[in-house]
PAZAPA-4460 file (N, C-alpha, C; in steps of 0.05 Angstrom, whole numbers, plus 32768, in hexadecimal, padded with zeros to 4 digits):
% residues 86
    n_x    n_y    n_z   ca_x   ca_y   ca_z    c_x    c_y    c_z   seq   type   mol
   8011   7FE9   8000   8000   8000   8000   8012   8019   8000     1      M     A
   800D   802B   7FEE   801C   8044   7FED   800E   805A   7FFE     2      D     A
   8018   8072   7FFD   800D   8088   800D   7FF0   808F   8004     3      A     A
   7FE9   8088   7FEC   7FCE   808E   7FE3   7FBA   8077   7FE9     4      N     A
   7FC3   8062   7FF6   7FB2   804B   7FFC   7FAE   8039   7FE4     5      G     A
   7F98   802A   7FE6   7F91   8019   7FCF   7F73   8019   7FCB     6      F     A
   7F6B   8011   7FB3   7F4E   8013   7FAC   7F44   7FF7   7FA5     7      R     A
   7F2B   7FF3   7FAD   7F1C   7FDA   7FA7   7F01   7FE2   7F9B     8      L     A
   7EF8   7FD2   7F89   7EDD   7FD7   7F7D   7EC8   7FCC   7F90     9      D     A
   7EB2   7FDA   7F90   7E9B   7FD2   7FA1   7E81   7FD6   7F92    10      G     A
   7E6C   7FCC   7F9F   7E51   7FCE   7F93   7E3D   7FD2   7FA9    11      N     A
   7E2B   7FE5   7FA6   7E16   7FEA   7FB9   7E02   7FD3   7FB7    12      I     A
   7DFF   7FC4   7FCD   7DEE   7FAC   7FCC   7DD3   7FAF   7FDB    13      S     A
   7DD2   7FC3   7FED   7DBA   7FC5   7FFE   7DB9   7FE2   8009    14      E     A
   7DA0   7FEB   800D   7D9C   8005   801A   7D8B   8000   8033    15      I     A
   7D95   8009   804B   7D86   8005   8064   7D77   801E   806A    16      S     A
   7D5F   801B   8074   7D4E   8032   807B   7D5A   8043   8091    17      R     A
   7D55   805D   808F   7D5F   8070   80A2   7D54   806C   80BE    18      A     A
   7D3C   8062   80C0   7D2E   805E   80DA   7D3C   8049   80EB    19      A     A
   7D4E   8038   80DF   7D5B   8024   80EE   7D72   802E   80FF    20      L     A
   7D7A   8047   80FB   7D92   8052   8109   7D8B   806B   8119    21      Y     A
   7D99   806F   812F   7D94   8085   8141   7D97   80A0   8133    22      L     A
   7DAA   80A2   8121   7DAF   80BB   8113   7D9C   80C0   80FC    23      D     A
   7D8A   80AD   80F7   7D75   80AE   80E2   7D81   80B3   80C6    24      R     A
   7D99   80A7   80C2   7DA6   80AA   80A8   7DA6   808F   809A    25      Q     A
   7D9D   808F   8081   7D9D   8076   8071   7DB9   806C   806D    26      E     A
   7DBC   8051   806C   7DD6   8044   8068   7DD5   8033   804F    27      R     A
   7DEC   8030   8042   7DEF   801E   802C   7E03   8008   8034    28      V     A
   7DFF   7FF1   8029   7E12   7FDB   802C   7E22   7FD9   8013    29      T     A
   7E3D   7FDA   8016   7E4F   7FD8   7FFF   7E5D   7FBD   8001    30      V     A
   7E5A   7FAD   7FEB   7E69   7F94   7FE9   7E84   7F9B   7FDB    31      L     A
   7E9A   7F95   7FE8   7EB4   7F9C   7FDE   7EC2   7F84   7FD2    32      V     A
   7EC7   7F85   7FB8   7ED4   7F6F   7FAA   7EF1   7F6E   7FB2    33      A     A
   7EFB   7F56   7FB8   7F18   7F52   7FBE   7F1F   7F58   7FDB    34      G     A
   7F0C   7F5F   7FEC   7F12   7F64   8008   7F12   7F4A   8018    35      A     A
   7F1F   7F4A   802E   7F1E   7F33   8040   7F01   7F31   804A    36      E     A
   7EF8   7F19   8051   7EDC   7F15   8059   7ED1   7F28   806E    37      P     A
   7EE2   7F2E   8082   7ED9   7F40   8097   7ED2   7F5C   808C    38      L     A
   7EE0   7F64   8077   7EDC   7F7F   806C   7ECE   7F80   8051    39      Y     A
   7EC4   7F6A   8049   7EB7   7F68   802E   7E9C   7F76   802D    40      A     A
   7E91   7F7C   8044   7E77   7F8A   8045   7E79   7FA2   8057    41      E     A
   7E75   7FB9   804D   7E76   7FD2   805C   7E5B   7FDF   805D    42      L     A
   7E53   7FEA   8074   7E3A   7FF9   8076   7E41   8016   807D    43      R     A
   7E3A   8029   806B   7E41   8045   806F   7E28   8056   806A    44      V     A
   7E28   806F   8075   7E12   8081   8070   7E0F   8087   8052    45      P     A
   7DF7   808A   8049   7DF1   808F   802D   7DEF   80AD   8028    46      N     A
   7E06   80BB   802D   7E06   80D8   802A   7E06   80E2   800D    47      A     A
   7E0A   80D0   7FFA   7E0C   80D8   7FDE   7DF5   80CE   7FCD    48      Y     A
   7DE2   80C1   7FD9   7DCB   80B8   7FCA   7DD0   80A1   7FB8    49      G     A
   7DE2   808F   7FC0   7DE8   8077   7FB0   7DCF   8065   7FAD    50      W     A
   7DCF   8055   7F99   7DB9   8043   7F93   7DC3   8026   7F91    51      V     A
   7DB2   8013   7F96   7DB9   7FF6   7F94   7DC3   7FF0   7F78    52      V     A
   7DDA   7FE2   7F77   7DE6   7FDA   7F5D   7DFB   7FEE   7F54    53      G     A
   7DFD   8005   7F60   7E11   8019   7F58   7E2D   800F   7F5F    54      Q     A
   7E40   8013   7F4D   7E5C   800C   7F52   7E6A   8023   7F60    55      K     A
   7E7B   801C   7F73   7E8B   8031   7F82   7EA7   8027   7F84    56      V     A
   7EB9   8039   7F8B   7ED5   8032   7F91   7EDA   8038   7FAE    57      T     A
   7EE5   8025   7FBC   7EEC   8028   7FD8   7F0A   802C   7FDA    58      V     A
   7F12   8042   7FE7   7F2F   8049   7FEA   7F36   8044   8007    59      T     A
   7F4B   8034   800C   7F55   802E   8027   7F6F   803E   802A    60      I     A
   7F70   804F   803F   7F88   805F   8043   7F91   805D   8060    61      M     A
   7FAA   805E   8065   7FB5   8060   8080   7FB2   807C   808A    62      A     A
   7FAC   807F   80A4   7FA9   8099   80B0   7FBA   809A   80C9    63      V     A
   7FC1   80B2   80D1   7FD0   80B6   80EA   7FBE   80AF   8102    64      E     A
   7FC9   80A2   8117   7FB9   809D   812E   7FB1   80B7   813C    65      P     A
   7F9A   80B6   814A   7F91   80CD   8158   7FA2   80D0   8172    66      E     A
   7FA2   80E9   817C   7FB0   80EE   8195   7FA1   80DF   81AC    67      A     A
   7FB0   80D6   81C0   7FA3   80C8   81D6   7F8E   80DB   81E4    68      K     A
   7F78   80CF   81EB   7F63   80DE   81F8   7F61   80D7   8216    69      Q     A
   7F56   80E9   8226   7F51   80E3   8242   7F37   80D3   8243    70      D     A
   7F39   80BA   8249   7F21   80A8   824A   7F16   80A5   8266    71      N     A
   7F1D   80B8   8278   7F14   80B5   8294   7EF6   80BB   8296    72      S     A
   7EEA   80CA   8284   7ECE   80CF   8286   7EC0   80BF   8270    73      S     A
   7EA6   80BA   8274   7E97   80AA   8261   7E96   80B9   8246    74      R     A
   7E93   80D3   8247   7E91   80E2   822E   7EAB   80E1   821E    75      Q     A
   7EC2   80DD   822B   7EDB   80DB   821E   7EDD   80C4   820A    76      G     A
   7ECC   80B0   820E   7ECC   8098   81FC   7EBD   809D   81E3    77      N     A
   7EAD   80B2   81E2   7E9D   80B7   81CA   7EAC   80C7   81B6    78      L     A
   7EAE   80BE   819E   7EBC   80CD   8189   7EAA   80CF   8171    79      R     A
   7EAC   80E5   8164   7E9C   80E9   814C   7EAB   80DC   8134    80      R     A
   7E9E   80CC   8125   7EAB   80BE   810F   7EA8   80D0   80F6    81      V     A
   7EBE   80D6   80E8   7EBB   80E6   80D0   7EAC   80D8   80BA    82      P     A
   7E9F   80E6   80A7   7E90   80DA   8092   7EA2   80C7   8081    83      P     A
   7E96   80B3   8076   7EA4   80A0   8066   7EA3   80A8   8049    84      V     A
   7EB9   80A8   803B   7EB9   80AF   801E   7EBF   8096   800F    85      R     A
   7EAD   808F   7FFD   7EB1   8077   7FEC   7EB3   8080   7FCF    86      L     A
***
């Protein structure tokens, strides 16, 4: 893997209703060709209006680790996850 990461082809296989999630955001299931079984199916927010059968490219990139956090309080364990770009 180089600094730009690597890319795998994927396909939108399913759309989950927004009512199933606390944030009320619709999710899509992406089947990733060539990925290990644990990572062959990704579920991400449908922020771009993808449709079933649409082909996508998944880019895997290394990122710098976050700075250590003070986990002494319960709220310290909650982190906001950045949006996923596919």
